[in-house]
SETORLO-502808 format. One record per atom (N, C-alpha, C, CB): x, y, z. Coordinates in steps of 0.001 Angstrom, whole numbers, plus 500000, padded with zeros to 6 digits. Glycine has a CB too. Example, Ala and Ser with C-alpha at 12.3 -4.5 7.8 and 13.67 -1.06 7.14 Angstrom:
2
513190494310507800 512300495500507800 513200496700507800 511308495527509046 512850497750507080 513670498940507140 512900500030507870 514084499402505725 
END
This chain:
199
081579187790257081 081713185730257334 082161185108258121 082400184891256561 083249186346258233 084633185941259279 084056185851260675 086006187239259326 083162186331261285 082432186572262746 080835186327262510 082706188303263376 080079185361263512 078946185691263343 078604186281264810 078147184559262777 079401186865266051 079517187366267680 078334188146267025 081155188309268561 077453188362268067 076183189287268162 076375190537268479 075256188891269073 076377191632268085 076397192801268455 076432193433269419 075868193127268161 075252192622270030 073819192473271416 074980192449272307 072435190720271602 075971192496273168 076335192300274324 075837191495275445 076396193197274603 075584190752275816 075348189766277165 076366189292277592 074536188604277050 076113189182279066 076432188314280010 077431187731279818 075656187551280253 076532186616278739 077906185214278092 078868185759277691 077634184166276719 079021186996276926 080410187760276150 081570187776277054 080162189442275724 081102187853278315 082258187893279531 082915187049280208 081946188364280438 081939185505279800 082637184003280064 083712184066279348 081837182658279635 084884183389279790 086180182968279293 085702182090278067 087128182138280455 086737182043277202 085610180591275829 085964179433275799 085679180695274005 086805179268276865 087346177978277157 086364177191278271 088887178189277705 085689178063278649 084728177660279759 083361177485278961 084621178857281045 083200178352278147 081774177949277109 082147177062276324 081114179078276119 083219177101275540 083407175809274809 083053174423275682 084952175769274340 083775174492276911 084204172933277882 082451173017278137 085675173057279867 081621173797278496 080691173707279025 079517173205277523 080565175101279927 079702173335276738 078752173163275347 079331171711275130 079055174440273812 080848171025275105 081121169806275042 080203169069275874 082391169610275326 080045169510277479 079717168494278470 078338168719278273 080289168630279999 077543169672277750 076190169583277791 075743168726276127 075557171318278061 076337168915275382 076229168291274228 076855166396274546 077218169363273053 077355165946275202 077768164801274852 076335164520276327 079819164364274880 075854164827277150 075379164733277988 072878164750277491 076444166029278873 073245165854276093 071994165729275527 071940163917274447 071831167408274472 073417163558273539 073181162872273128 073472161019274338 073817163387271870 073557161234275215 073243160220276502 072017160328276801 073984160450277815 071292161413276864 070000160947277289 068684160842276110 069631161954278447 067790160138276667 067176159379275659 065553159811276153 067669157585275691 065218160485277358 064280160838277413 063868161901276903 064107160756278216 062635161658276607 061847163301275486 061749164818276684 059313162799274806 061176164093278034 061352164480279326 062466165877279692 061819163142279969 063446164982279789 064451165356280080 065326166285278883 064967164217280540 064851166117277632 065450166673276297 064506168137276436 065117165512274646 063625167586276643 062242169078276875 063086169891277800 060307168625277896 063502169247278465 064076170357279948 065027171177279238 065056169484281514 065673170066278960 067314170522278081 066815172039277383 067924169037276375 066045171305276364 065148172712275298 065214173892276193 063135172446274881 064219173644277030 063884174859277933 064714175890278517 063373174440278919 066044174890278843 066872175844279986 067568176321279007 067827175193281322 068502175956277704 068692176696276227 068034177908275944 068234175862275123 066565177962275683 065873178815275374 066121180053277101 064264177978274886 065740179667278110 065705180578278821 067250181521279271 065002179935279822 068414180453278112 069815181411278545 069388182533277280 071831180424278320 069310181828275846 068960182991275023 067891184170275528 068431182398273799 066798183782276174 065993184971276842 066434185710277873 064871184591277317 067687185251278608 068072186185279426 069314187642279369 068344185322280272 069163187205277623 070075188133277025 069207189107276323 071102187458276078 067782188784276692 066903190194275974 066435189407274948 067829191749275332 065062190242274160 064531190055273364 065175189937272172 063808190680273450 066045191030271388 066461191316270398 067896189600270517 066892193264270427 068521189197271194 069129188601271045 068410187145270922 069946188943271793 067848186572271484 066531185781271552 065819185723270063 065479186534272679 066187186727269092 065644186378268169 066083185828266752 065106187161268147 067298186696267379 068697186546266428 068768184702266472 070480187534267361 069014184453267469 069251182864268074 068343182390267582 069254182470269590 067212182658267297 065807181608267191 066200181452265170 063570182775267855 066460182861264456 066694182907263393 067921182020262641 066732184071263349 068445181926263148 069620180940263380 069129179703263276 070325181043264697 068518179223263821 067637178063263691 067044177298262486 066701178390264277 066711178575261749 065436178233260976 066068177337259377 064454179997260608 067249177320258952 067566176221258185 067145174948258711 068881176194257969 067065174943260408 066855173312260354 065037172644260074 067473172724262120 064714173713259835 063331172872259767 062694172405259101 062582173158260023 063716172490257510 063455171252257145 064105169753257307 063392171473256152 064846169550258160 065657168382258439 064871168250259631 067334168480258550 063744168900260688 063043168532261961 061832168166260942 062810169834263345 061342168864259797 059855168127259459 060508166896258472 058476169357258454 061429166560257983 061757165146257745 061629164257258613 062852164971257416 062618164542259835 062521163385261172 060799163669261445 063802163899262959 060288164041261636 059114164476262339 058073163595261355 058899166299262403 058529163352260108 057001162476259276 057656161452259260 056267162864257567 058960160686259547 059355159713259408 059098159276260377 060304159598259052 058897159575262020 058555158352263002 056869159072263171 059805158200264814 056443159514262742 055141159691263004 054584158273261377 054655161877262900 055726158103260562 055101157241259966 055193156239260162 055142157255259111 056805155789261463 056511154563261756 056267154208263383 057578153822261157 055524155590263715 054958155527265142 055401155420266292 054350154802265278 056911155698265972 057852156114267084 057557157359267970 059138156355266481 056672157652268319 056456159694268294 057673159680269745 053949160697268942 058027158788270430 058705159268271567 060095159407270840 058635158258272939 060292158891269620 061883158652269234 062232159670268506 062267157370268418 060516160319267648 060654161288266821 061466162670267729 059113161556266209 060539162778268791 060663164100269557 062091164217270377 059382164208270640 062464162893270789 063806162977271028 064870163359270115 064092161955271410 065375162873268925 065646163034268175 065170164787267948 065312161934267550 064399164994267099 064418166800267277 064579167848267971 063721167249267160 064545167368269248 065006168100270851 066002168066270789 064724167588272229 066445166986270529 068199166384270840 068539167795269533 068808163883270162 068882167566268513 068911168300267305 069079170001267609 067508167922266497 067967170583268316 067559171684268418 068599172035269058 066376171905268881 068247171633270330 068783172157271362 070549172085271149 068153171366272626 071074171252270500 072025171017269999 072956172224269927 071701170463268957 072446172163267767 072776173623267674 072080175251267955 073013173588266563 071431175276268988 071105176646269900 072128176477270648 069679176828270798 072748175427271341 074152175655272361 075176175658271645 074492174587273461 075748175477270685 076462175925269355 076613176889269202 076079175711268320 075362177488268568 075356178906267942 074914179885269171 074218179017266560 074961179642270642 074744180372271892 076449180961271945 074105179220273373 077238179666271675 079096179680272021 079232180873270907 080327177807271530 078635180569269677 079610181300268771 079185182560268571 079813180697267468 077330182853268865 077116184608269422 078288185230270356 075609184771270509 078567184535271291 079084185324272442 080470185409272624 078602184852273608 081069184312271656 082533184497271751 083416184981270501 083049183225272163 084149185887270425 085016186054269190 086121185170268751 085590187201269280 085679185486267237 086735184254266831 088224184284267258 086829184153265284 088714185161267316 089828185208267927 090058184361269447 089993186598268009 089621184751269952 089646183801271581 089087182646270840 088456184405273233 088142181760270209 088071180559269606 089888180287269147 086823180682268229 089865180897268564 091077180619267681 092282180169268400 091463181831266913 092639180789269318 093443181206270427 093309179859271520 092836182770271065 091713179347272104 091741177960272663 092051177076271856 090649177536273182 091845177098270495 091833175533269567 093559175614269654 090930175534267418 094029176670269257 095906176682269183 096096176013269870 096894177810269501 095836176545271609 096284175921272006 095987174212272632 096530176722272447 094787173739272234 094611172502272316 095604171920271123 093088172189272231 095562172233270139 096398172170268926 098476171852269219 095985173919268156 098664172662270087 100196172871270068 100773171285270757 100687174468271172 100179170358271416 101107168791271155 101011168179269700 100451167429272210 100498169155269030 100587168252267590 101736168504266826 099401168528266566 102296170155266941 103017170427266843 104586169650266330 102704170875267640 104992169039267307 105740167808266476 105655166833265578 106040167204266975 104572166827265396 103942166121264296 103992166713262385 102390166133264902 104497167871262485 104329168685261233 102914169217261098 104675167840259977 101706169793262281 100889170476262266 100867171893262825 100201169831262623 100788173187262184 100710173705262523 099644174426263668 101039173767261808 099646174413264883 098671175003265749 098043176043265551 099051175206266723 098455176674264889 097684178237264228 096703177922263064 098957179441263448 097210177425261958 096494177008261208 095380175737261264 097260176948260493 095674175006262341 094570173625262483 093437174825263406 095398171692263749 094273175681263962 093137176290265008 092149177110264331 093765177243266161 092656177896262864 091705178988262278 091117177750261507 092396180504261302 091305176498260941 091120175750260273 089444175682260866 092206174647260295 089875174962262351 088636174616263060 087562175689263517 089047173953264207 088465176753263881 086980178005264261 086298178677262846 087687179728265325 086961178487261645 086360178839260323 085426177689260337 087407178936258970 085139176436260463 084399175148260552 083052175724260979 085057173992261630 083292176116262432 082425176021263082 081489177689262947 083062175487264418 081978178622262519 081515179798262305 080658179586260740 082814180895262386 080872178742259669 080969178947258472 079680177850258371 082499178752257753 079146176954259567 077876175658259318 076829176704259195 077476174296260808 076604177566260186 075272178408260261 074915178673258909 075383179809261065 076202179910258340 076101180497257411 076029179659256031 077007181325257554 076378178590256143 075944177606254949 074772177251255114 076673176382254764 074040176796256487 072734176298256392 071649177792255495 072235175831258276 072403178847256366 071156179575256292 071271180626254728 071004180562257907 072405180328254044 072738180207252588 071762179219251643 074228179661252532 071899178159252186 070949176663251493 069705177234251559 070908174966252463 069165177172252881 067954177767253362 067337179086252105 068406178452255032 068432180282251559 068043181265250545 067691180455249813 068911182219249980 068516179707248923 068253179366247800 067375178809247958 068975178874247166 066897177701248612 066025176747248762 064411178067248314 066269175859250657 064376178776248966 063385180058249136 063325180406247814 063877181368250104 064769180589247048 064547181756246011 063940180931244703 066137182667245610 064154179215245156 063743178307243861 062223177994244045 064666176770243754 061791178106245412 060383178021245612 059343179229245075 060261177881247060 060204180147244821 059649181339244677 059344181010243358 060443182596244990 060252180704242760 059895180847241298 059865179075240372 061294182053240596 059140178155241466 058796177252240566 058061176230241610 060084176696239672 057173175591240887 055893174786241779 056791173188241527 053731174915240810 058070173243241800 058051171610241747 059097171999243177 058824170489239952 059648170500243977 060233170642244978 061286170893244947 060146169963245564 062516171640245586 063937172020244854 065062170763244920 064658173450245692 064472169728245683 065589168529246140 067066169242245827 065396166865245074 067295167947245079 069071168146244740 069166168998244046 069941167099244052 068491169699243114 068407171070242635 069061171879242590 067816171597242949 069525172392244281 069787173184244948 071071173033245007 069156173226245911 071690171680245017 072822170941245582 074086171814244357 072542168825245447 074017172335243354 074904172841242868 075224174327242890 074807172426241906 074117175393243092 074121176591243607 074664176871244812 073074176959243626 074045175984245709 074879175451246788 076330175795247196 074910174248246562 076762174973246709 078138174293246335 079006175333245555 077915172907245366 078218176054244748 079015177214243816 078833178681245227 077817177636241720 077808178642246034 078019179602246727 078992179461247715 077003179952247148 079231177847248320 080240177618249380 081355178257248944 080547176198249693 081636177462247600 083312177921247374 083273179641246974 084165176855245772 082029180274246602 082942181664246679 082548182219247927 082688182836245435 081583181961248840 082319182293250409 083703182129250480 081825181336251601 083923180472250553 085171180367250943 086480181337250366 085359179065250692 085926181688248875 087001182673248827 086871183684248749 087699182633248133 085914184277249271 085973185461249858 086887185236251528 084282186000249927 086301184706252372 087202184382253158 088668184261253373 086907183705253275 088909183216252213 090460183345252141 090940184979251638 091052182100250931 090245185816250535 090912186966250343 090628187436251854 090379187921249044 089880187937252506 089868188551253853 090773188173254835 088725188387254407 091571187061254718 092333186706255654 093665186898254910 091996185344256227 093615186665253756 095602187262253230 095287189160253358 096274186627250554 094127189803253516 094552190987253620 094584191154255086 093775191930252868 094783190465255913 095057190709257572 095968189842257662 093869190449258733 096874189702256950 098077189319256876 098159187276257131 098861190389258111 097230186524256528 097164185412256480 096863184807258096 098353185038255752 097340183419258449 097321182618259323 098830182647260344 096986181369258563 099826183167259728 100320183633260632 101650182265260762 099126183975261830 
END
């Protein structure tokens, strides 16, 4: 739970964490400033190339991490098809998939300890205001780590519901998903305490 770093080591593992996070921030900002479906499509293609450069196994892992996004993609696509805004729907879908794929790429190729160190350095100016940089950095790193895990858990619960009922799950999966999130948070807290806490 505390790490989603890919066991398949590729060239990006050797890049400094700060460089990857800065590149991701710039790329994501560019995605939201870009409105052309063509430009967003080229960005998605470039992101796919990043994954493929790591080999088939690495690329397939990245593709599996995008699986929880498909319900959102279908909702966005259906809405824009209904309104007739095909270009807008394509832009939103490509932007969402590319942004999440880039975040997953950084997560898969960066150790949690390196990410914490970066965030801790960024949070150091907040120390005079009573905010512990180490704890704040750990919280930010865990948020990044937990988002894909929680999306995957929600997809598993939805699939389990669909296998047992013909009705659509909708709001019915919220309670088990919330309980699963709390359970995962409790396990992560126990793991942190076993390793000496946040320091």
